[in-house]
Each structure stands twice: as C-alpha cells, then as structure tokens.
C-alpha positions in Angstrom: -25.2 -28.6 29.6 -21.6 -27.5 29.9 -20.8 -29.6 26.8 -23.5 -27.9 24.8 -22.0 -24.5 25.6 -18.6 -25.7 24.5 -20.0 -27.0 21.3 -21.9 -23.8 20.7 -18.9 -21.7 21.4 -16.7 -23.9 19.2 -19.3 -23.7 16.3 -19.6 -20.0 16.7 -15.8 -19.6 16.8 -15.4 -21.8 13.7 -18.1 -19.8 11.9 -16.5 -16.5 12.7 -13.1 -17.8 11.6 -14.6 -19.0 8.2 -16.2 -15.5 7.8 -12.8 -13.9 8.6 -10.8 -16.1 6.3 -13.2 -15.7 3.4 -13.1 -11.9 3.3 -11.3 -10.3 0.4 -9.0 -8.3 2.6 -7.5 -11.4 4.1 -6.8 -12.8 0.7 -5.3 -9.5 -0.5 -3.1 -9.5 2.6 -2.0 -13.0 1.9 -1.0 -12.1 -1.6 0.8 -9.1 -0.3 2.8 -11.2 2.2 3.8 -13.6 -0.5 4.8 -10.9 -3.0 6.6 -9.0 -0.2 8.6 -12.1 0.6 9.7 -12.5 -3.0 10.4 -8.7 -3.2 12.6 -9.0 0.0 14.6 -11.9 -1.7 15.2 -9.5 -4.7 16.4 -6.7 -2.4 18.6 -9.1 -0.4 20.2 -10.3 -3.6 20.7 -6.6 -4.7 22.4 -5.8 -1.4 24.4 -9.0 -0.9 25.5 -9.7 -4.5 25.8 -6.2 -6.0 26.0 -3.3 -3.5 28.0 -4.8 -0.7 30.8 -6.1 -3.0 31.0 -2.6 -4.6 31.1 -0.9 -1.2 33.8 -3.4 -0.1 35.8 -2.6 -3.2 35.5 1.1 -2.5 36.6 0.6 1.0 39.8 -1.2 -0.2 38.7 -4.9 -0.1 36.6 -4.9 3.0 34.3 -7.9 2.9 31.3 -7.1 5.0 30.2 -10.7 5.5 33.6 -11.2 7.3 33.6 -7.9 9.2 33.5 -8.6 12.9 35.5 -9.4 15.9 36.0 -11.9 18.7 35.7 -11.2 22.4 38.9 -12.3 24.2 37.3 -14.4 26.9 35.8 -17.8 27.2 35.1 -19.5 23.9 35.8 -16.1 22.1 32.3 -15.3 20.7 32.3 -13.8 17.2 30.3 -10.5 16.8 29.4 -10.3 13.1 29.1 -6.6 12.5 29.1 -7.0 8.7 26.0 -9.1 8.7 24.2 -6.4 10.8 25.4 -3.6 8.5 24.1 -5.7 5.5 20.7 -6.2 7.2 20.5 -2.4 7.9 21.3 -1.6 4.3 18.7 -4.2 3.1 16.1 -2.7 5.4 16.8 0.8 4.1 16.7 -0.2 0.5 13.5 -2.2 1.0 11.8 0.7 2.8 13.0 3.1 0.0 11.6 0.8 -2.7 8.3 0.5 -0.9 8.2 4.3 -0.4 8.8 4.9 -4.1 6.2 2.3 -5.1 3.6 3.9 -2.8 4.4 7.4 -4.2 4.0 6.1 -7.8 0.7 4.4 -7.0 -0.6 7.5 -5.2 0.4 9.7 -8.0 -1.3 7.5 -10.6 -4.4 7.3 -8.4 -4.5 11.1 -8.0 -4.0 11.6 -11.7 -7.0 9.3 -12.3 -9.1 11.3 -9.8 -8.0 14.6 -11.4 -9.2 13.4 -14.8 -12.5 12.3 -13.3 -13.0 15.6 -11.6 -12.2 17.5 -14.8 -14.7 15.4 -16.7 -17.4 16.1 -14.1 -16.7 19.8 -14.3 -17.0 19.9 -18.1 -20.3 18.1 -18.0 -23.1 20.7 -17.5 -25.3 20.1 -14.5 -28.7 18.7 -15.4 -31.6 21.0 -14.4 -34.5 19.1 -12.8 -37.7 18.9 -14.8 -39.7 21.0 -12.3 -37.1 23.8 -12.4 -37.2 23.7 -16.2 -41.0 23.9 -16.2 -41.0 26.9 -13.8 -38.3 28.6 -15.9 -40.5 28.2 -19.0 -43.6 29.5 -17.2 -41.6 32.6 -16.0 -40.3 33.2 -19.6 -43.9 33.0 -21.0 -45.2 35.4 -18.3 -42.5 37.8 -19.2 -43.3 37.6 -22.9 -47.0 38.3 -22.2 -46.1 41.2 -20.0 -43.9 42.7 -22.6 -46.6 42.3 -25.3 -49.1 44.1 -23.1 -46.8 47.1 -22.6 
C-alpha cells in the first residue's frame, strides 16, 4: 500500500509539473530570461569595450581591469577593485536601460488606453429599448394633453 501512495504522489506531482510548465506565463518568463541574457551581454560589451576605456582615458590612462592591489601577507592575494567597479557600472546601466524600456512600454500602453477611452466617450450611449418605448409613450401623452388644452 505504501508503494501505491508513492506512485500516486509521483503521478500527481508529474501532472502538476506538466500543468505548470505548459502555462503561457512560464514560456513568457523563459523567453524573458533568454532575451535578458542577450541584453546583459550587450550591456557588458558597452561597459567593457566602450565606456570603461573612455573613463580610463579621462582618468589619465587608468585601466579598470588592472585596478587593484595585493595584500602584503602570505601569497599576496590580489583584490581586483576595477572588476568590481565595472560590475557596478554594468548593473547601473542595465537597470537604467530596463527602467527606460519599462517607462516607454507603459507610456505606449497608457496612450493606447487613452485613445480607447476617448473613443468610448465619443460614442453615444445606447438607450435600452424599454426606455425608448417609455419615452415615446410620454411624448405621445404630452402631445395629446397639449391638443386638449
């Protein structure tokens, strides 16, 4: 009986996993991770190959990849400060690019919503048939009353 419970649990677990993996959100997330990895490679190249050499030239030939120091004990470990500075700049640029991208997408989305709302406001509201009928009856009664007077 213990084996049947294990098989039932395993079958249920596999079924839940299949359901989870087949959801659209998981696929969207996977695409986002892949595109994000490629985007990070672009930002890394921007920082390492373009910005850091320019910053190094401005700072009179400082090469950030070589910026660091050794501790004067034991095997003299090397602390690579330049690599850390490069990673911080890469992070900040990546965050800035994502921020700008999200702002642009939100602005476009809000612009689309604004146009939809304007279109809805321009369209006159439909009057239900029973209200139209009651309005016509009222108007007829008013006409009859005005003819009698």
